Structures are given as C-alpha cells and as structure tokens.
N, C-alpha and C positions, 0 to 999 in steps of 0.2 A: 541559481543552479538549474540547469535544464533537467527534464525528466530522465533523459538518458544518463546524465552525470549522477543524478540521484541514485538510480538503480545500480549503476556501475560501481558506486562506492558504498552501497548499503551494507554489504557483508562486513566491511571493515569498521563500520560505525555502530553496529548493533552490540549492545552489552548482553553477552550470553546469560548473565545472572537475571536480567529482566525477562528473557524469553524462555527460561528454563520451565519445563512442564507444558509449554505450548506446542501443539501438534496441529497446525492448520496450514492451509494454502490459500493464497490471495492472488487473484488476477486483476492487475491494474490495466484498464483499457483507457489510455490517455489519448483523446482525440487530437490528431495533428502531430503526435509524437511516436506512438506505437503501443505495444502490449508487453507487459512483463509479468511473469508469474513468480511470486515469492513464496517459497516453502519454508516453514518453520518446524523443525523437528527437535524438540527438547533442547532449545538453546542454539542449535545450529541453523543458520539461515543460508539458503541458496536462492539465486536469482536466475531465471531462464527467460531470454527474450523470445517473443513471438510464440509462447506456449498457450495451450488452451486448457480448460477444465480446472476448477478450483472450488474450495468450500465457499468462497465469497468472491464476487466480481464487483470491482469498484470502477465506475465510469465517470469521467469528468473531462473538461477541456484542459489543454496544456497550461493555459493561463491560470485557471483555478488551482490546478495541481501545484504549480510553482508558488502561488500565493500561500497555499496551505503549508508546504514544506519550508517556506521562508518565515512562517509565523505571522504573515500579514492577514491571513484568513483562517478563521476557526473552522475545523472540519465539520463540526456539528451544525454550525449555522449554514455552511455550504450545503449540507444535506437537507436541512429544513427549508432552504430557499430553492431547492431543485438544481443547484449547480453541481452537486455530487450525487450520484445514484449508487445504491448498494443493493445487490441481489444475492440471495443465498442465506447462509448461516449468520444471523444477526449477533448471536453470542460470540462467534469468532470475530466478527467485525468490530465488536466493542474492545477486543483485545489488541487491536491495531495500534492503540496509543503506545504500547510497549515497544513497538518498532521505531517510532519516531522520537 
C-alpha cells in the first residue's frame, strides 16, 4: 500500500475505542510521497494532505514507511537505525501505535 493509499484510508481503519482520550496531531513527512497531517481528537481522526505544524513530526522515506505499515519493518528499530526521525512531543509519538 502506498503512503497516499494509507492516509486516504486511515480514517476508516482506525478503531475509535483505541484512540479515545487521545488529543494529538502528527505530521508525516514521507520523502518521495508527500506530507500528511493526522489529527486525533478523542477518538476522531482526520487527515489533511500538505498541512504544516503538529505536536510530532515523523520523517522517513517512502520505502521505509511502506515497510513499517506492511509489518516488514519495526518502527522502533527504524527509529534506532536512523531510518525514521521523530521531532516534537515524544509522549505523543509513543501513542502512535494506537493508530496502526
């Protein structure tokens, strides 16, 4: 699944029970694919393409992103090896597992 397909279908795939109580925004800067901002407000998820400004910015290549979303690559190991960069609120970043 491409990054665009992932974000286009994210709203329909998120379980509101898992994201209840979350109030964070995430900017995914996927090299070679684009930027998507994901806002989570107490279970409601919205996705905006080409937005700026978020609690957390996640930067990676399209190849690494696709491997993470398909389960071939662990996000933590991608971060530890420098393939995934996280800037901003690390507490909010840790909650990202609830979205995937």
